[in-house]
C-alpha positions as CSV (number, residue, x, y, z in Angstrom):
1,M,-5.6,-29.7,-206.2
2,P,-9.3,-30.0,-205.4
3,I,-11.3,-26.9,-204.5
4,I,-14.3,-28.5,-202.8
5,K,-13.9,-29.1,-199.1
6,S,-15.0,-32.7,-199.2
7,A,-12.6,-33.4,-202.1
8,I,-9.7,-31.9,-200.1
9,K,-10.5,-34.1,-197.1
10,R,-10.8,-37.2,-199.4
11,A,-7.4,-36.4,-200.9
12,K,-5.8,-36.2,-197.4
13,Q,-7.4,-39.5,-196.4
14,T,-6.2,-41.2,-199.6
15,L,-2.6,-40.1,-198.9
16,K,-2.7,-41.3,-195.3
17,R,-4.2,-44.6,-196.3
18,R,-1.7,-45.1,-199.2
19,E,1.3,-44.5,-196.8
20,R,-0.2,-46.9,-194.3
21,N,-0.7,-49.6,-197.0
22,I,2.8,-49.2,-198.4
23,S,4.2,-49.5,-194.8
24,I,2.3,-52.8,-194.2
25,K,3.3,-54.2,-197.6
26,K,7.0,-53.3,-196.8
27,D,6.7,-55.0,-193.4
28,I,5.4,-58.2,-195.2
29,K,8.3,-58.1,-197.7
30,T,11.0,-57.6,-195.0
31,A,9.5,-60.4,-192.8
32,V,9.4,-62.8,-195.7
33,K,12.9,-62.0,-196.8
34,A,14.1,-62.4,-193.2
35,F,12.5,-65.9,-193.1
36,S,13.9,-66.8,-196.5
37,A,17.4,-65.8,-195.4
38,E,17.3,-67.6,-192.1
39,P,14.4,-70.1,-191.8
40,S,13.4,-70.4,-188.1
41,A,10.2,-70.7,-186.1
42,K,10.5,-67.1,-184.9
43,T,10.9,-65.6,-188.4
44,L,8.1,-67.9,-189.8
45,A,5.7,-66.7,-187.1
46,A,6.7,-63.1,-187.7
47,A,6.1,-63.4,-191.5
48,Q,2.7,-65.2,-191.0
49,S,1.7,-62.5,-188.5
50,E,2.4,-59.7,-190.9
51,I,0.4,-61.5,-193.6
52,D,-2.5,-61.9,-191.2
53,T,-2.3,-58.2,-190.2
54,A,-2.6,-57.2,-193.9
55,V,-5.7,-59.4,-194.3
56,K,-7.3,-57.8,-191.2
57,K,-6.6,-54.3,-192.5
58,G,-8.2,-55.3,-195.9
59,L,-4.9,-54.8,-197.8
60,I,-4.8,-58.3,-199.3
61,K,-7.5,-60.9,-199.7
62,K,-7.8,-64.0,-197.6
63,N,-7.0,-66.4,-200.4
64,T,-3.8,-64.4,-201.3
65,A,-2.7,-64.6,-197.7
66,A,-3.4,-68.4,-197.6
67,R,-1.3,-68.9,-200.7
68,R,1.6,-66.9,-199.4
69,K,1.5,-68.7,-196.0
70,S,1.4,-72.0,-197.9
71,V,4.6,-71.1,-199.7
72,L,6.2,-70.1,-196.4
73,S,5.2,-73.4,-194.8
74,K,6.6,-75.4,-197.8
75,I,10.0,-73.6,-197.3
76,A,9.8,-74.2,-193.6
77,K,9.1,-77.9,-194.2
78,K,12.1,-78.2,-196.5
79,A,14.3,-76.5,-193.9
80,G,12.9,-78.7,-191.1
81,V,11.3,-75.8,-189.2
82,T,8.1,-76.2,-187.2
83,L,6.1,-73.6,-185.3
84,E,6.8,-73.9,-181.6
85,A,3.5,-72.2,-180.7
86,A,1.5,-74.9,-182.3
87,A,3.5,-77.6,-180.5
88,K,3.3,-75.8,-177.1
89,K,-0.5,-75.2,-177.2
90,P,-2.3,-77.6,-174.9
91,A,-4.8,-79.9,-176.5
92,A,-8.2,-78.2,-176.6
93,K,-10.7,-79.7,-174.2
94,P,-13.6,-81.2,-176.0
95,A,-16.8,-79.3,-175.6
96,A,-19.2,-80.8,-173.1
97,K,-21.8,-82.6,-175.1
98,K,-25.4,-82.2,-174.0
99,T,-26.9,-85.6,-174.2
100,A,-30.6,-85.2,-174.5
101,T,-32.2,-88.4,-173.3
102,K,-35.5,-89.1,-174.8
103,K,-38.2,-89.5,-172.3
104,A,-40.6,-92.3,-172.8
105,P,-44.0,-91.1,-173.8
106,A,-46.4,-90.8,-170.9
107,K,-48.6,-93.7,-170.6
108,K,-52.3,-93.0,-170.8
109,P,-54.3,-94.6,-168.0
110,A,-56.2,-97.6,-169.2
111,A,-59.9,-96.9,-169.6
112,K,-61.8,-98.5,-166.8
113,K,-64.5,-100.8,-167.9
114,A,-67.8,-100.1,-166.5
115,E,-69.1,-103.1,-164.5
116,K,-72.7,-103.9,-164.9
């Protein structure tokens, strides 16, 4: 057991963080197992959500999450499952484009010829 005050605090923080990380990993595993047992849009969304949460917390890397979600989507495709949320979302409105019209360069007044 550490004696220095900051080391004691660090040990407590490490334990809390470790418990939280284990909990999140367990949630991912249970969600993926639930989806594998019964592929449905609801279980697919839950599994993907758990994976996204782990990325947000810094528990797994972005590419790892992408790979795991890819595997889930392959299983879903074989089972004929599609995400309902993606189908229900209305089409995004295209952003209003600013059309910058080029103005013709200002004409210089013709030089007046001096009459003699």
